[in-house]
C-alpha positions in Angstrom: 0.0 0.0 0.0 1.5 3.4 -1.1 1.1 6.0 1.7 -0.4 9.3 0.9 2.4 11.8 0.1 1.1 15.3 -0.3 2.6 18.8 -0.3 2.7 20.3 3.2 2.9 16.9 5.0 5.8 16.3 7.4 7.8 13.1 7.5 10.3 11.6 9.9 13.5 9.7 9.0 13.7 7.6 12.3 16.9 9.3 13.2 15.7 12.6 14.6 15.2 14.7 11.4 11.9 15.8 9.9 11.2 16.8 6.4 8.4 18.8 4.7 7.1 17.8 1.3 7.2 20.7 -1.1 5.8 19.1 -4.2 5.0 16.0 -6.2 5.9 15.8 -9.8 4.7 13.2 -12.3 7.2 12.9 -15.1 6.3 11.9 -18.7 8.3 8.6 -18.3 5.7 7.6 -15.6 8.0 8.2 -12.6 6.8 10.2 -9.6 9.3 12.4 -7.8 9.0 14.0 -4.3 10.6 17.3 -3.7 11.1 17.9 0.1 13.1 20.0 2.5 14.6 19.4 5.9 12.5 21.0 8.5 14.6 22.5 11.3 11.7 24.4 13.0 10.2 27.8 12.9 13.3 29.7 14.1 15.5 28.5 11.3 15.5 30.2 7.8 14.5 27.9 4.9 17.8 29.1 3.4 19.6 27.1 6.0 17.6 23.9 5.2 18.7 21.4 2.6 16.3 20.5 -0.3 16.1 17.0 -1.7 14.4 14.9 -4.4 13.8 11.2 -4.8 11.4 8.7 -6.4 8.1 8.3 -4.4 8.7 4.6 -3.7 12.1 5.3 -2.1 10.6 8.2 -0.1 7.9 6.1 1.5 10.4 3.4 2.3 12.8 5.9 3.9 10.4 8.0 5.9 7.3 7.8 8.1 4.6 10.4 8.1 4.3 12.4 11.4 0.8 12.8 13.0 
């Protein structure tokens, strides 16, 4: 079962870091990519947070959605 990955949702890596989904892109080749950013809290500028991308299947294997 593929978990629901949506822009604005927050995910946890199991090692103490959280990440916010920025967007989901469906490519012409049929692949779906997740664009996400490390979430360091309200008091840290987004300029200090790393952005990432990966295929949606790898994303849901690597992360767990936070409540």
